[in-house]
N, C-alpha and C positions, 0 to 999 in steps of 0.2 A: 759722680755720685757723692754722697756725704762721706765723711772720713770715719765713720763708725768702724770699730775694730771687730771684724768678723774673722773667725779662725777656720782654717781648713783641717783636713783629717790629721795633719801632723801637728796641729796646735799653733802653727804660725799665723800671724794676722794676715788677712786677705783684704785687698782693696776692693770695694764694690765695683761691679761691672758698669759698662757704659750703656746708657739708654739712648737709642737712636730712633727718631721718627722719620719715616719717609712718606711724603705726601705727593700728590700730583693728580691730574685729571685721568679719568678712565681711558685706557688705551695707550697711555704714555709708556708703558713697559715696566712698571714698578716691580711686579712679581718676577719678571725675567731678570731684572737688575739684582734683586735680593738673592735669588737662587745662585746667580753667577758669583756674587761676592761671598756667599756662604760656602761655596765650594773651594774658595781660595784662602779664606781666613779661618783659623781655628778659634774655638771658644766663642762662636757667634751663633746665636739662636734666634729663631723667628718667634715672636710673642704669640701665644696661643689664645685666641679670643673665645668668649662664650657666645653662643648663638642659639636662637629659638628655631632656626630652620632645621629640617630633617637632614641627615647625612646623605650626601650623594654617593653614587657607586664608587667604592674604593676608599672613601674617607673613613678615618679611624678616630674614635673619641679619644681625646687626650693627645693626639698627634696633629691632626688638622685643625680641629676645634674641640671645645668642650660643648657638647650638644645637651641642652637642657630644655625643659618645658616652660611654658609661659609663667606658671606659678613660681617656679624656681627663680626665673629671671626677675619677676616682680619682687620676690623676697630679697634678692641681692640688691635691687635698687633701693628698697626700703632700708636696708642695712648699710647703705653707702659703700657697697663692696666694689663698685666700679669707679675707676678714674674717669672714664668716659664711656658713653654708650650712644647708639644711634639706631634709627630705623632705616633699613636699606632694602628696597624692593619688597616691602611688607614684612620683613623679618628683622629681629633685633640682634645687634651685635654689641658686645661690651668688653672692655679691657679691665681685667681684675687687678685691683690694687695689691692684693696679697700675692698674686702671681709675680708681678713686677718686682715687688720688694724682696720676696724670697729668692728669686733667681739672681737679681743683681747683688744682693747681700752675699750670695754664694760665689760671686765673682764672675758670673756669666754676663756676656754682652748681648743685649736684646735689641732686635729691630721690630718696630711697630709700623705696619702699613695702614695708616688712618688718614682721614681727611683733615682739612685745616681747622675745623671746629674742634675735633678731638685733639689735634696738636696743641691748640690754645689751652685746653684743659690740662694736658700733660705738662705744658710749660709752667702753669701755675703750681702744679703739685710737685714737679721735678724740674726746678729752674736750671739745674746743671745738665739736663738732657740736651742732646744735639738734634736740631731740626733741619732736615734736608728736603728741598723741594725739587721734584723732577719735572722738566718741561720737554715737550716736543719742540723741534726747531721752528715750527710754524703751525698755525691753525689748520692750514690745508694738509699738512703732514699728519696731524692728529686725526683729521677727518678720514684720510686715506687708510690709516691704521684701523680705525673703527669699522670702515667698510670691508677691509680685508679679512676681518674676523669671520664675516659671513653669518653672524648669529643674531644680528639686530636689524629691525625694520628701519626704513628711512626716518620714520617718526621718532623712534628711540634714539637713533644716531643724532638727530637734530636736538633732542632734549639733552643728550650727553654733551654736545658741543656748547649748548647754552649754560649748562652746569659748569663746564670747564672754564668758561670765561669768568664766572664768579669765583671759582676756586683759584684760578691763576692770579687774580688780584691780590690774594693773600700771601703770595710768594715773597713780598717785600720785607716781611718781618721774620722770615726764617733765617737761620744761620748761614746756610749754603744753598746754592742753586746749581743743579746739574742739568745740562741739555742732553737728552738721550737721542742723539743723532746717529752716531756710530757707537754701537753697543760696547765694543772693547774699550773705547775711550771713556765712555760713561762709567763702565765698571772700574777702570783705573782711577778715575776721579773720586768715585765713591770709596774705594779702598784707601785712597790717600787721605781722605777725610777721617775715616775710622782709625787708621794707623796713627795719624798725627794727634787726634784727640786722645787716643789711648796712651800717648807719651807725655801728656801734660803732667807736670809735677803735682799739681793740685788734685789730680785724679788718682795718682798712684803713690801716695806718701809712704805707705808701708814698704813698697818695693824699692823706692828711692832710699829709704833708711837702710834697708838690707844691703843695697849696692854700696852705699857710703861706708857701712860697717865693714864690708869686705875690703875697703881701702884703708882700714884702720881708723875710720872716723865714726866710731860707734856712739860718740857723744852728741852727734848732730840729730836733731829731730825736725820733722817737716810739719 
């Protein structure tokens, strides 16, 4: 993120957190991958989207989504409050610019699970963000996963596979590609990306300055 000086509760400057986009076709296992990584890494949050769909059983406003009506969503579009938004199965979903900025400025690392169109918009607004694309090992494997869900008709599965082909074409301009063949291996790869990106000097200048100062080099600035 940018090198703006945000302070924590002690008054010490805080480096902005990492913004990570995870994309991939439906059924590839993005949600499972995110949950597994978040259980292993501290200071990693899932970005909470705004949506016009009603809450499902067990979902909580402000935890799973920000549930709003159409009028509120329209107003937010008019106010350019979204970095990106899209219509999915007749409902609208949007990523709040203010939410991303406030959480990353506070030092939180955010994961966004969005499609390639949304990822493109994130890249334009946050060029320092990290874009990761998740693939199944083959189209047949993806088809089997969609069928195993037992929730979609053959027609819907066929449509999801057509959409997947178009989505996968966009993987070439992402920063990283992960093949979710063996889950533990995919989780390790995703964690490696996040850990390595979080150690870039350009991302953590305040932390590096403090570490150098502890070595008696308090005259060095990053």
